[in-house]
GUDREN-45908 format. One record per residue (C-alpha): residue in three letters; x, y, z. Coordinates in Angstrom, 1 decimal, always signed. Layout:
<rs>
(r "ALA",(X,Y,Z)) ...
</rs>
This chain:
<rs>
(r "MET",(-51.8,+54.3,+23.9)) (r "GLY",(-52.6,+50.8,+25.2)) (r "GLN",(-53.3,+49.5,+28.6)) (r "LEU",(-50.5,+50.3,+31.0)) (r "CYS",(-48.5,+47.7,+32.9)) (r "LEU",(-46.0,+47.9,+35.8)) (r "ASP",(-43.0,+47.8,+33.5)) (r "ASP",(-44.4,+50.8,+31.5)) (r "LEU",(-44.8,+53.0,+34.5)) (r "GLY",(-43.0,+56.3,+34.5)) (r "THR",(-43.8,+58.1,+31.2)) (r "PRO",(-42.6,+61.7,+31.7)) (r "LEU",(-45.4,+64.2,+31.1)) (r "ASP",(-43.3,+66.2,+28.6)) (r "GLN",(-43.1,+63.0,+26.4)) (r "VAL",(-46.8,+62.5,+26.3)) (r "THR",(-49.0,+63.8,+23.5)) (r "PHE",(-52.4,+65.0,+24.7)) (r "VAL",(-55.5,+65.9,+22.7)) (r "VAL",(-57.6,+68.3,+24.8)) (r "VAL",(-61.2,+68.0,+23.6)) (r "ASP",(-64.4,+70.1,+24.2)) (r "LEU",(-67.9,+69.5,+22.7)) (r "GLU",(-71.0,+71.6,+22.4)) (r "THR",(-74.2,+69.6,+22.3)) (r "THR",(-78.0,+70.1,+22.0)) (r "GLY",(-78.4,+69.1,+25.6)) (r "THR",(-77.0,+66.9,+28.4)) (r "HIS",(-79.0,+63.7,+27.8)) (r "ALA",(-77.7,+60.7,+26.0)) (r "SER",(-80.3,+61.2,+23.3)) (r "ASP",(-78.9,+64.7,+22.5)) (r "ALA",(-76.5,+65.4,+19.7)) (r "ILE",(-73.1,+67.0,+19.1)) (r "THR",(-73.1,+70.5,+17.5)) (r "GLU",(-69.4,+71.4,+17.7)) (r "ILE",(-66.0,+69.7,+18.3)) (r "GLY",(-62.9,+71.6,+19.3)) (r "ALA",(-59.6,+69.9,+20.0)) (r "VAL",(-56.0,+71.0,+20.7)) (r "LYS",(-53.0,+68.7,+20.4)) (r "VAL",(-50.1,+69.5,+22.8)) (r "ARG",(-46.8,+67.9,+23.7)) (r "GLY",(-44.1,+69.2,+26.0)) (r "GLY",(-46.2,+72.4,+26.7)) (r "GLU",(-46.3,+73.3,+22.9)) (r "ILE",(-49.4,+73.3,+20.7)) (r "ILE",(-48.8,+71.1,+17.7)) (r "GLY",(-52.3,+71.1,+16.1)) (r "GLU",(-55.9,+72.2,+16.4)) (r "PHE",(-59.2,+70.7,+15.2)) (r "ALA",(-62.5,+72.6,+15.0)) (r "THR",(-65.8,+72.0,+13.2)) (r "LEU",(-69.5,+72.7,+13.6)) (r "VAL",(-71.7,+69.6,+13.3)) (r "ARG",(-75.2,+69.3,+11.9)) (r "PRO",(-77.2,+67.6,+14.6)) (r "SER",(-80.0,+65.1,+14.0)) (r "HIS",(-82.6,+67.5,+15.6)) (r "GLU",(-82.9,+71.2,+16.2)) (r "ILE",(-81.1,+73.2,+18.8)) (r "SER",(-83.3,+74.6,+21.5)) (r "PRO",(-83.4,+78.3,+22.1)) (r "MET",(-81.9,+77.8,+25.6)) (r "ILE",(-78.8,+76.1,+24.2)) (r "THR",(-78.5,+78.8,+21.5)) (r "VAL",(-78.5,+81.4,+24.3)) (r "LEU",(-75.8,+79.5,+26.2)) (r "THR",(-73.5,+78.6,+23.2)) (r "GLY",(-74.4,+81.2,+20.6)) (r "ILE",(-74.8,+78.3,+18.0)) (r "THR",(-78.0,+78.6,+16.0)) (r "ASN",(-79.8,+76.2,+13.7)) (r "ALA",(-78.8,+78.4,+10.7)) (r "MET",(-75.1,+78.1,+11.6)) (r "VAL",(-75.1,+74.3,+11.5)) (r "ALA",(-77.5,+73.9,+8.6)) (r "ASP",(-74.7,+73.4,+6.0)) (r "SER",(-72.2,+71.8,+8.4)) (r "PRO",(-71.2,+68.1,+8.0)) (r "SER",(-73.0,+65.4,+10.0)) (r "ILE",(-71.2,+63.7,+12.9)) (r "GLU",(-70.9,+60.6,+10.7)) (r "ALA",(-68.8,+62.6,+8.2)) (r "VAL",(-66.8,+64.4,+10.9)) (r "LEU",(-65.8,+61.3,+13.0)) (r "PRO",(-63.1,+59.9,+10.6)) (r "ALA",(-61.2,+63.2,+10.5)) (r "PHE",(-61.5,+63.6,+14.3)) (r "LEU",(-60.4,+60.0,+15.0)) (r "GLU",(-57.4,+60.5,+12.7)) (r "PHE",(-56.5,+63.7,+14.6)) (r "LEU",(-56.8,+61.9,+17.9)) (r "GLY",(-54.7,+58.9,+16.9)) (r "SER",(-53.2,+57.1,+19.9)) (r "CYS",(-52.9,+60.3,+22.0)) (r "VAL",(-54.1,+60.7,+25.6)) (r "VAL",(-57.5,+62.4,+25.7)) (r "VAL",(-58.0,+65.4,+28.1)) (r "ALA",(-61.4,+67.0,+28.8)) (r "HIS",(-63.0,+69.1,+31.5)) (r "ASN",(-65.7,+66.7,+32.9)) (r "ALA",(-64.4,+64.0,+30.7)) (r "PRO",(-67.2,+61.5,+31.1)) (r "PHE",(-69.6,+64.0,+29.4)) (r "ASP",(-67.4,+64.6,+26.3)) (r "VAL",(-66.1,+61.0,+26.0)) (r "GLY",(-69.5,+59.6,+26.5)) (r "PHE",(-70.9,+61.6,+23.5)) (r "LEU",(-68.0,+60.6,+21.3)) (r "LYS",(-68.3,+56.9,+22.2)) (r "ARG",(-72.0,+56.9,+21.5)) (r "ALA",(-71.5,+58.6,+18.2)) (r "CYS",(-68.9,+56.0,+17.2)) (r "LEU",(-71.2,+53.2,+18.2)) (r "ALA",(-74.2,+54.7,+16.3)) (r "HIS",(-72.2,+55.1,+13.1)) (r "ASP",(-70.1,+51.9,+13.3)) (r "TYR",(-66.8,+53.5,+14.0)) (r "SER",(-64.3,+51.9,+16.4)) (r "TRP",(-63.6,+54.0,+19.5)) (r "PRO",(-59.8,+53.7,+20.1)) (r "GLN",(-60.1,+53.3,+23.9)) (r "PRO",(-57.6,+56.1,+24.7)) (r "VAL",(-56.2,+56.9,+28.1)) (r "VAL",(-58.4,+59.7,+29.5)) (r "VAL",(-57.4,+62.5,+31.9)) (r "ASP",(-60.2,+64.5,+33.5)) (r "THR",(-59.2,+68.0,+34.6)) (r "VAL",(-62.2,+68.3,+36.9)) (r "ARG",(-61.0,+65.4,+39.0)) (r "LEU",(-57.4,+66.6,+38.8)) (r "ALA",(-58.3,+70.1,+40.0)) (r "ARG",(-60.4,+68.8,+42.9)) (r "SER",(-57.4,+66.8,+44.1)) (r "ALA",(-54.7,+69.4,+43.4)) (r "LEU",(-56.5,+72.6,+44.7)) (r "SER",(-58.2,+73.3,+48.0)) (r "LYS",(-61.3,+75.3,+48.7)) (r "SER",(-59.1,+78.2,+49.8)) (r "ASP",(-57.7,+78.3,+46.2)) (r "VAL",(-61.0,+78.0,+44.2)) (r "PRO",(-64.6,+77.7,+45.3)) (r "ASN",(-65.4,+75.1,+42.7)) (r "ALA",(-63.8,+73.2,+39.7)) (r "LYS",(-65.8,+74.9,+36.9)) (r "LEU",(-63.7,+75.6,+33.8)) (r "SER",(-64.5,+79.4,+34.0)) (r "THR",(-63.3,+79.4,+37.7)) (r "LEU",(-60.1,+77.6,+36.9)) (r "ALA",(-59.3,+79.6,+33.8)) (r "HIS",(-59.7,+82.9,+35.8)) (r "PHE",(-57.7,+81.5,+38.7)) (r "PHE",(-54.8,+80.5,+36.4)) (r "GLN",(-55.2,+83.6,+34.2)) (r "ALA",(-55.7,+81.7,+31.0)) (r "PRO",(-55.1,+83.9,+27.9)) (r "THR",(-58.2,+82.3,+26.3)) (r "GLN",(-61.2,+82.4,+28.6)) (r "PRO",(-64.1,+79.8,+28.1)) (r "THR",(-67.0,+81.1,+26.0)) (r "HIS",(-69.1,+77.9,+25.6)) (r "ARG",(-67.6,+77.5,+22.1)) (r "ALA",(-65.7,+74.2,+21.6)) (r "LEU",(-62.3,+75.5,+20.5)) (r "ASP",(-62.1,+78.4,+23.0)) (r "ASP",(-63.0,+76.0,+25.8)) (r "ALA",(-60.4,+73.5,+24.6)) (r "ARG",(-57.7,+76.2,+24.5)) (r "ALA",(-58.7,+77.3,+28.1)) (r "THR",(-58.5,+73.7,+29.2)) (r "VAL",(-55.0,+73.4,+27.8)) (r "HIS",(-53.8,+76.3,+30.0)) (r "VAL",(-55.5,+74.9,+33.0)) (r "LEU",(-54.0,+71.4,+32.4)) (r "HIS",(-50.4,+72.8,+32.2)) (r "CYS",(-51.0,+74.9,+35.4)) (r "LEU",(-52.3,+71.8,+37.2)) (r "PHE",(-49.2,+69.9,+36.1)) (r "GLU",(-47.0,+72.6,+37.6)) (r "ARG",(-48.8,+72.3,+40.9)) (r "LEU",(-48.6,+68.5,+40.9)) (r "GLY",(-44.9,+68.6,+40.2)) (r "THR",(-44.3,+69.8,+43.8)) (r "LEU",(-46.1,+66.7,+44.9)) (r "HIS",(-43.8,+64.4,+42.9)) (r "VAL",(-46.4,+63.8,+40.3)) (r "ASN",(-44.2,+63.9,+37.2)) (r "THR",(-45.4,+61.1,+35.0)) (r "LEU",(-48.6,+60.2,+33.1)) (r "GLU",(-49.2,+57.3,+35.5)) (r "ASP",(-48.8,+59.6,+38.5)) (r "VAL",(-51.5,+61.8,+37.1)) (r "LEU",(-53.8,+58.9,+36.4)) (r "THR",(-53.6,+57.7,+40.0)) (r "PHE",(-53.2,+61.1,+41.8)) (r "SER",(-56.9,+61.6,+42.3)) (r "THR",(-57.2,+58.3,+44.2)) (r "LYS",(-55.5,+60.1,+47.1)) (r "VAL",(-52.3,+58.2,+47.7)) (r "PRO",(-51.4,+59.1,+51.3)) (r "GLU",(-49.2,+62.2,+51.4)) (r "PRO",(-46.4,+60.6,+53.6)) (r "ILE",(-46.1,+57.9,+50.9)) (r "ARG",(-46.3,+60.3,+48.0)) (r "ARG",(-43.5,+62.4,+49.5)) (r "LYS",(-41.2,+59.3,+49.5)) (r "ALA",(-41.5,+59.0,+45.7)) (r "SER",(-38.3,+60.9,+45.6)) (r "LEU",(-36.6,+57.7,+46.8)) (r "ALA",(-36.8,+56.5,+43.2)) (r "ASP",(-34.9,+59.6,+41.9)) (r "GLY",(-31.5,+58.6,+40.5)) (r "LEU",(-32.2,+54.9,+40.4)) (r "PRO",(-31.0,+53.2,+37.2)) (r "ASP",(-33.4,+52.4,+34.3)) (r "THR",(-31.8,+49.0,+34.0)) (r "PRO",(-32.4,+45.4,+35.1)) (r "GLY",(-31.5,+44.6,+38.6)) (r "VAL",(-32.6,+44.1,+42.2)) (r "TYR",(-33.8,+46.8,+44.6)) (r "LEU",(-33.8,+46.7,+48.4)) (r "PHE",(-36.0,+48.9,+50.6)) (r "LYS",(-34.2,+49.8,+53.9)) (r "ASP",(-34.9,+51.8,+57.0)) (r "ASN",(-32.5,+54.2,+58.8)) (r "ASP",(-30.9,+51.3,+60.6)) (r "GLY",(-30.1,+49.5,+57.4)) (r "THR",(-32.6,+46.8,+58.0)) (r "VAL",(-33.9,+45.3,+54.7)) (r "HIS",(-37.7,+45.2,+54.7)) (r "TYR",(-38.4,+44.2,+51.1)) (r "ILE",(-36.5,+43.0,+48.0)) (r "GLY",(-37.7,+42.9,+44.4)) (r "THR",(-36.5,+42.7,+40.9)) (r "SER",(-37.4,+44.4,+37.6)) (r "LYS",(-36.3,+45.0,+34.1)) (r "SER",(-36.3,+48.7,+35.1)) (r "ILE",(-35.4,+49.4,+38.7)) (r "ARG",(-36.4,+53.1,+38.6)) (r "ARG",(-39.8,+52.5,+37.0)) (r "ARG",(-40.7,+49.7,+39.2)) (r "VAL",(-39.7,+51.5,+42.4)) (r "ARG",(-41.8,+54.6,+41.3)) (r "SER",(-44.8,+52.4,+41.0)) (r "TYR",(-44.9,+51.7,+44.7)) (r "PHE",(-45.7,+55.3,+45.4)) (r "THR",(-48.8,+55.5,+43.2)) (r "ALA",(-52.3,+54.1,+43.6)) (r "ALA",(-51.3,+51.2,+41.4)) (r "GLU",(-49.9,+49.8,+44.6)) (r "THR",(-52.9,+48.5,+46.6)) (r "ARG",(-51.3,+46.0,+49.0)) (r "SER",(-51.8,+47.3,+52.5)) (r "ARG",(-48.7,+45.5,+53.9)) (r "ILE",(-46.5,+47.2,+51.2)) (r "LYS",(-48.0,+50.6,+52.0)) (r "TYR",(-47.1,+50.0,+55.6)) (r "MET",(-43.6,+48.9,+54.5)) (r "LEU",(-43.1,+52.2,+52.6)) (r "THR",(-43.8,+54.2,+55.8)) (r "LEU",(-40.8,+52.4,+57.5)) (r "CYS",(-38.3,+52.7,+54.7)) (r "THR",(-36.0,+55.7,+54.1)) (r "GLN",(-33.8,+54.5,+51.3)) (r "VAL",(-33.8,+52.2,+48.2)) (r "VAL",(-30.5,+50.5,+47.3)) (r "ALA",(-30.2,+49.3,+43.7)) (r "ILE",(-28.0,+46.5,+42.4)) (r "GLU",(-27.7,+46.7,+38.6)) (r "CYS",(-27.5,+43.4,+36.8)) (r "PRO",(-26.5,+42.8,+33.1)) (r "THR",(-29.4,+40.4,+32.5)) (r "ALA",(-32.9,+39.8,+33.9)) (r "LEU",(-31.9,+36.2,+34.8)) (r "GLU",(-29.1,+37.4,+36.9)) (r "ALA",(-31.4,+39.9,+38.6)) (r "ARG",(-33.8,+37.0,+39.4)) (r "ILE",(-31.0,+34.8,+40.8)) (r "ARG",(-29.6,+37.7,+43.0)) (r "GLU",(-33.1,+38.4,+44.2)) (r "LEU",(-33.6,+34.8,+45.4)) (r "ARG",(-30.2,+34.7,+47.1)) (r "LEU",(-30.7,+38.1,+48.8)) (r "ILE",(-34.2,+37.2,+50.1)) (r "ALA",(-32.8,+34.0,+51.6)) (r "GLU",(-29.9,+36.0,+53.1)) (r "HIS",(-31.8,+38.9,+54.6)) (r "GLN",(-35.2,+37.3,+55.3)) (r "PRO",(-37.1,+40.6,+54.7)) (r "GLU",(-40.2,+41.0,+56.7)) (r "PHE",(-42.5,+42.0,+53.8)) (r "ASN",(-41.4,+39.4,+51.3)) (r "GLN",(-43.9,+36.5,+51.4)) (r "ARG",(-42.1,+34.2,+48.9)) (r "SER",(-38.7,+32.7,+48.6)) (r "LYS",(-37.7,+33.5,+52.2)) (r "ARG",(-37.3,+29.9,+53.3)) (r "PRO",(-35.8,+27.9,+50.3)) (r "GLU",(-34.9,+25.0,+52.6)) (r "ARG",(-38.6,+24.4,+53.4)) (r "VAL",(-39.5,+22.6,+50.2)) (r "TYR",(-40.2,+18.9,+50.5)) (r "TRP",(-38.4,+16.0,+49.0)) (r "LEU",(-39.0,+12.2,+49.0)) (r "ARG",(-36.2,+9.8,+49.7)) (r "ALA",(-36.1,+6.1,+50.0)) (r "GLY",(-36.6,+4.8,+53.5)) (r "THR",(-35.3,+1.6,+55.1)) (r "ARG",(-38.5,-0.3,+54.7)) (r "GLY",(-39.1,+0.2,+51.0)) (r "SER",(-41.1,+3.4,+51.3)) (r "LEU",(-40.6,+7.0,+50.5)) (r "ILE",(-40.2,+9.5,+53.3)) (r "ALA",(-41.0,+13.2,+53.1)) (r "HIS",(-38.4,+15.6,+54.4)) (r "ARG",(-37.5,+19.3,+54.2)) (r "SER",(-34.1,+20.6,+52.9)) (r "LEU",(-32.6,+23.1,+50.6)) (r "THR",(-32.0,+20.5,+48.0)) (r "GLY",(-32.4,+16.7,+47.7)) (r "ASP",(-29.7,+14.0,+47.9)) (r "THR",(-28.8,+11.3,+45.4)) (r "THR",(-32.0,+9.3,+46.0)) (r "SER",(-34.4,+12.2,+46.4)) (r "LEU",(-37.5,+13.0,+44.3)) (r "GLY",(-38.9,+16.5,+44.3)) (r "PRO",(-39.3,+19.3,+45.0)) (r "PHE",(-42.8,+19.5,+46.4)) (r "ALA",(-44.4,+22.7,+47.7)) (r "SER",(-46.3,+21.0,+50.5)) (r "ARG",(-46.0,+17.9,+52.7)) (r "ARG",(-49.5,+16.8,+51.5)) (r "THR",(-48.4,+16.7,+47.9)) (r "ALA",(-45.3,+14.8,+48.8)) (r "GLN",(-47.3,+12.2,+50.8)) (r "ASP",(-49.8,+11.8,+48.0)) (r "VAL",(-46.9,+10.9,+45.6)) (r "SER",(-45.4,+8.6,+48.2)) (r "ARG",(-48.7,+6.7,+48.5)) (r "LEU",(-48.9,+6.5,+44.7)) (r "VAL",(-45.4,+5.0,+44.4)) (r "SER",(-46.3,+2.5,+47.2)) (r "LEU",(-49.4,+1.4,+45.3)) (r "VAL",(-47.3,+0.8,+42.2)) (r "THR",(-44.6,-1.0,+44.2)) (r "ARG",(-47.2,-3.5,+45.6)) (r "SER",(-48.6,-4.1,+42.1)) (r "THR",(-45.1,-4.9,+40.7)) (r "SER",(-43.4,-6.8,+43.6)) (r "GLU",(-40.4,-7.6,+41.5)) (r "MET",(-39.3,-4.0,+41.2)) (r "SER",(-37.8,-1.7,+43.9)) (r "ILE",(-38.9,+1.8,+44.5)) (r "SER",(-35.8,+3.2,+42.8)) (r "ASP",(-36.5,+1.1,+39.7)) (r "ILE",(-40.1,+2.5,+39.6)) (r "ILE",(-39.0,+6.1,+40.1)) (r "SER",(-36.5,+5.7,+37.2)) (r "ASN",(-39.3,+4.3,+35.0)) (r "PRO",(-42.1,+6.8,+35.1)) (r "SER",(-43.9,+5.1,+32.2)) (r "ILE",(-44.6,+2.2,+34.6)) (r "VAL",(-46.2,+4.6,+37.1)) (r "ALA",(-48.2,+6.3,+34.3)) (r "GLY",(-49.4,+3.0,+32.9)) (r "PHE",(-50.6,+1.8,+36.3)) (r "VAL",(-52.5,+5.1,+36.9)) (r "PHE",(-54.1,+5.1,+33.5)) (r "GLU",(-55.4,+1.6,+34.2)) (r "GLN",(-56.8,+2.6,+37.5)) (r "LEU",(-58.4,+5.7,+36.1)) (r "HIS",(-60.2,+3.6,+33.6)) (r "ILE",(-61.5,+1.3,+36.3)) (r "LEU",(-62.5,+4.2,+38.6)) (r "ALA",(-64.3,+6.0,+35.7)) (r "GLU",(-66.4,+2.8,+35.0)) (r "ARG",(-67.3,+2.7,+38.7)) (r "GLN",(-68.2,+6.4,+38.6)) (r "ARG",(-65.7,+7.1,+41.4)) (r "TYR",(-64.7,+10.4,+39.8)) (r "GLU",(-63.3,+12.2,+42.9)) (r "GLN",(-60.9,+9.3,+43.6)) (r "ALA",(-59.9,+9.3,+40.0)) (r "ALA",(-59.2,+13.1,+40.1)) (r "THR",(-57.0,+12.6,+43.2)) (r "LEU",(-55.1,+9.8,+41.5)) (r "ARG",(-54.6,+11.9,+38.4)) (r "ASP",(-53.3,+14.8,+40.4)) (r "SER",(-50.8,+12.6,+42.2)) (r "LEU",(-49.6,+11.3,+38.8)) (r "GLU",(-49.1,+14.8,+37.6)) (r "SER",(-47.1,+15.7,+40.7)) (r "PHE",(-45.0,+12.6,+40.4)) (r "LEU",(-44.2,+13.3,+36.7)) (r "ARG",(-43.4,+16.9,+37.3)) (r "ALA",(-41.1,+16.0,+40.2)) (r "ALA",(-39.4,+13.2,+38.2)) (r "THR",(-38.9,+15.5,+35.3)) (r "TRP",(-37.5,+18.3,+37.5)) (r "THR",(-35.2,+15.9,+39.4)) (r "SER",(-33.9,+14.4,+36.1)) (r "GLN",(-33.1,+17.8,+34.6)) (r "ALA",(-31.5,+19.0,+37.9)) (r "ARG",(-29.2,+16.0,+38.1)) (r "SER",(-28.3,+16.5,+34.5)) (r "LEU",(-27.4,+20.1,+35.1)) (r "ALA",(-25.4,+19.2,+38.2)) (r "SER",(-23.3,+16.7,+36.3)) (r "CYS",(-22.2,+19.3,+33.8)) (r "SER",(-19.2,+21.2,+35.2)) (r "THR",(-19.6,+24.3,+33.0)) (r "MET",(-21.8,+25.4,+30.2)) (r "VAL",(-22.3,+28.8,+28.5)) (r "THR",(-25.5,+29.6,+26.7)) (r "LEU",(-26.7,+32.4,+24.5)) (r "ALA",(-30.2,+33.7,+23.8)) (r "PRO",(-31.7,+36.9,+22.3)) (r "THR",(-32.6,+39.5,+24.9)) (r "PRO",(-36.4,+39.4,+25.3)) (r "HIS",(-38.2,+42.5,+23.9)) (r "ALA",(-35.0,+43.9,+22.5)) (r "THR",(-33.3,+44.0,+19.2)) (r "SER",(-29.7,+43.4,+18.3)) (r "SER",(-28.6,+42.2,+21.8)) (r "TRP",(-28.1,+38.8,+23.4)) (r "ASP",(-27.8,+37.5,+26.9)) (r "VAL",(-24.9,+35.2,+27.6)) (r "VAL",(-25.2,+33.0,+30.7)) (r "ALA",(-22.7,+30.6,+32.4)) (r "ILE",(-24.0,+27.7,+34.5)) (r "SER",(-21.6,+25.6,+36.7)) (r "ASN",(-22.8,+22.3,+38.2)) (r "GLY",(-26.4,+23.5,+38.1)) (r "ARG",(-25.7,+26.8,+39.7)) (r "PHE",(-25.8,+30.2,+38.1)) (r "GLY",(-22.2,+31.3,+37.4)) (r "GLY",(-22.5,+34.7,+35.7)) (r "SER",(-24.0,+36.6,+32.8)) (r "GLN",(-23.3,+39.4,+30.4)) (r "ARG",(-25.3,+41.2,+27.7)) (r "ILE",(-23.6,+41.7,+24.3)) (r "HIS",(-24.7,+43.9,+21.4)) (r "HIS",(-22.6,+42.4,+18.7)) (r "ARG",(-22.0,+38.7,+18.0)) (r "HIS",(-18.3,+39.3,+17.4)) (r "ALA",(-18.0,+40.0,+21.1)) (r "LEU",(-19.2,+36.5,+22.0)) (r "ASP",(-15.8,+34.8,+22.2)) (r "ALA",(-14.3,+37.4,+24.6)) (r "THR",(-17.4,+37.3,+26.7)) (r "VAL",(-17.4,+33.5,+27.0)) (r "ASP",(-13.7,+33.6,+28.0)) (r "ALA",(-14.4,+36.2,+30.7)) (r "LEU",(-17.4,+34.3,+32.1)) (r "LEU",(-15.4,+31.0,+32.2)) (r "ALA",(-12.5,+32.8,+34.0)) (r "THR",(-14.8,+34.0,+36.8)) (r "THR",(-17.3,+31.1,+37.0)) (r "PRO",(-16.8,+28.9,+40.2)) (r "TYR",(-16.2,+25.3,+39.5)) (r "ARG",(-16.5,+22.2,+41.7)) (r "HIS",(-16.4,+18.4,+41.1)) (r "PRO",(-19.9,+17.0,+41.7)) (r "HIS",(-20.6,+13.6,+43.2)) (r "ALA",(-22.3,+11.1,+40.9)) (r "ASP",(-26.0,+11.9,+40.3)) (r "GLU",(-26.2,+14.6,+42.9)) (r "LEU",(-28.6,+17.5,+42.7)) (r "PRO",(-27.3,+21.1,+42.5)) (r "CYS",(-26.5,+22.7,+45.8)) (r "ALA",(-28.6,+25.7,+44.7)) (r "SER",(-32.2,+26.2,+45.9)) (r "ALA",(-35.0,+24.6,+43.9)) (r "GLU",(-36.2,+28.1,+42.8)) (r "GLU",(-32.7,+29.0,+41.4)) (r "THR",(-32.5,+25.7,+39.6)) (r "THR",(-36.0,+26.2,+38.2)) (r "ALA",(-35.1,+29.7,+37.0)) (r "LEU",(-32.1,+28.1,+35.1)) (r "MET",(-34.4,+25.5,+33.6)) (r "TYR",(-36.7,+28.2,+32.3)) (r "TRP",(-33.7,+30.0,+30.9)) (r "LEU",(-32.6,+26.8,+29.0)) (r "GLN",(-36.0,+26.9,+27.3)) (r "SER",(-35.6,+30.5,+26.1)) (r "PRO",(-36.6,+31.0,+22.4)) (r "GLY",(-33.6,+30.8,+20.1)) (r "ILE",(-31.2,+29.6,+22.9)) (r "GLU",(-27.8,+28.4,+21.7)) (r "LEU",(-25.2,+26.3,+23.5)) (r "VAL",(-21.8,+28.0,+22.9)) (r "HIS",(-19.6,+26.2,+25.4)) (r "ILE",(-19.7,+22.9,+27.4)) (r "ASP",(-16.8,+21.0,+28.9)) (r "SER",(-18.5,+17.7,+29.7)) (r "ASP",(-21.3,+15.4,+28.5)) (r "TRP",(-24.8,+16.6,+29.2)) (r "MET",(-27.5,+14.0,+29.1)) (r "SER",(-30.7,+13.2,+30.9)) (r "PRO",(-30.9,+9.8,+32.6)) (r "LEU",(-34.7,+10.0,+32.8)) (r "PRO",(-36.2,+11.1,+29.4)) (r "HIS",(-39.6,+9.5,+29.8)) (r "ALA",(-41.4,+11.7,+32.4)) (r "ALA",(-41.4,+14.8,+30.3)) (r "SER",(-42.7,+12.9,+27.3)) (r "VAL",(-45.5,+11.3,+29.4)) (r "LEU",(-46.6,+14.8,+30.5)) (r "ALA",(-46.4,+16.3,+27.0)) (r "ASN",(-48.2,+13.5,+25.2)) (r "ASN",(-51.2,+12.9,+27.5)) (r "PRO",(-53.9,+15.6,+26.9)) (r "GLN",(-55.6,+14.9,+30.2)) (r "LEU",(-52.4,+16.0,+32.0)) (r "GLN",(-51.1,+18.4,+29.5)) (r "LEU",(-53.7,+21.1,+29.9)) (r "ARG",(-53.3,+21.1,+33.7)) (r "VAL",(-49.5,+21.4,+33.4)) (r "ARG",(-49.8,+24.2,+30.9)) (r "ASN",(-52.0,+26.2,+33.2)) (r "SER",(-50.1,+25.4,+36.4)) (r "GLY",(-46.9,+27.2,+35.4)) (r "SER",(-45.0,+24.9,+37.7)) (r "ASN",(-43.4,+22.5,+35.2)) (r "PRO",(-40.2,+24.2,+33.9)) (r "ALA",(-38.7,+21.3,+32.0)) (r "ILE",(-41.2,+19.3,+30.0)) (r "GLN",(-39.6,+20.3,+26.7)) (r "ASP",(-36.9,+18.3,+25.1)) (r "ARG",(-33.4,+19.9,+25.4)) (r "SER",(-32.8,+19.2,+21.7)) (r "ARG",(-34.0,+22.8,+21.3)) (r "LEU",(-30.5,+23.9,+22.2)) (r "THR",(-28.4,+24.4,+19.1)) (r "ALA",(-24.6,+24.3,+19.0)) (r "VAL",(-22.7,+27.3,+17.6)) 
</rs>
């Protein structure tokens, strides 16, 4: 099993295969050696395999260890070495979750053995029954978390004997009994178990039941209190799994933990596609202004540059720009830096207006590259870096505005792309004048025509003014731009011309290495790729 992520949260315990391991060794120090390995493979409460072998250590077993384990030097004299045993044990382990009582001890010996003999340790997920017992049981239940104490408390049919297989069998029984205890605390998945010992506050853990019954589908979820006030809105490919994650130690944000104490219900809105879930999330956040959402609450607070009366660019805030606007910019400072850059270019080319310069980004790029060369020769590197950043911001804004106007000018289009991380399904999305119109997921291509007809029948339509930007928020338009760059996307319907009046900004960004690396890392340039990637059906 690989590293877990949020979208993987919620693996039921009865669907996890565990390998419960116990070792006997010549001592407790790192220099000591393994003398016996015992392991039991279980799934859904049933034993599906066992592994047991004595191991010939690299040095003799002390009399004290023999008294404790009953393993003598004569018993292991003809046994295989750890180098010979490891391949069979690692094959038995596979990709299962490792369980051990005092896991750091057993796992530490196994990892050192693999390292010493050039075997790759598979980095499995590890569950320690000592830590689990200390979190699940109180001192009134058991005085300590020793395996013998727990096995007696839970009446294990096999009691520990300091022999590897017996102790592994006893640990299996203890593990299952601990799972039963934890079930009453809403610990029902592997991820819950892994985070349980970090002491998620009990009031929050009790609220994990709010995720019960939520759909395992894409969509939007709203955390509400008794009065119906929306405190937080999110989206996920799996509503149920994502909501469950808020009630585990994987959630470390203090403000979200406080939000959970206020909320008493979670409302789910299922969506046919992840894109529709993202769009609905943006619109709902703007509508409800939830207290605990930090992003997307004020879509009208992005900055735009528009031509002023004295031949300059003026920064202003609004939901979307007008016919002369350039943007969007996340901050006033960035907008003002770009305004100053355009003013510099205007003064250097007095025969051109601001609108002419904005519509010819190669002129701006050429001017900046000349200035960068001059500044570099004069070793004015900080000033050069500021100028380079302003050019990047200008080109990103010019590209975005160009693509947004192009989308707004197209009354209706329908596109198709393979569903990410899925086989034999496709997402069909309708876009009207730069706004999301609707979506549907299909599992057979022969359903495409009927789906397109249904989306066209329900997609709102309006006649745009010439060159205007979409009336959607900048974030919604950006989400659509990302969608139009989906791998394998196809254009299946369009009822008007679709062309970009400003093709140069994207090519300048893409073809200049000194800008390209920054753009790639920034994640804020949704449209530098040519739209020729779209293929007609």
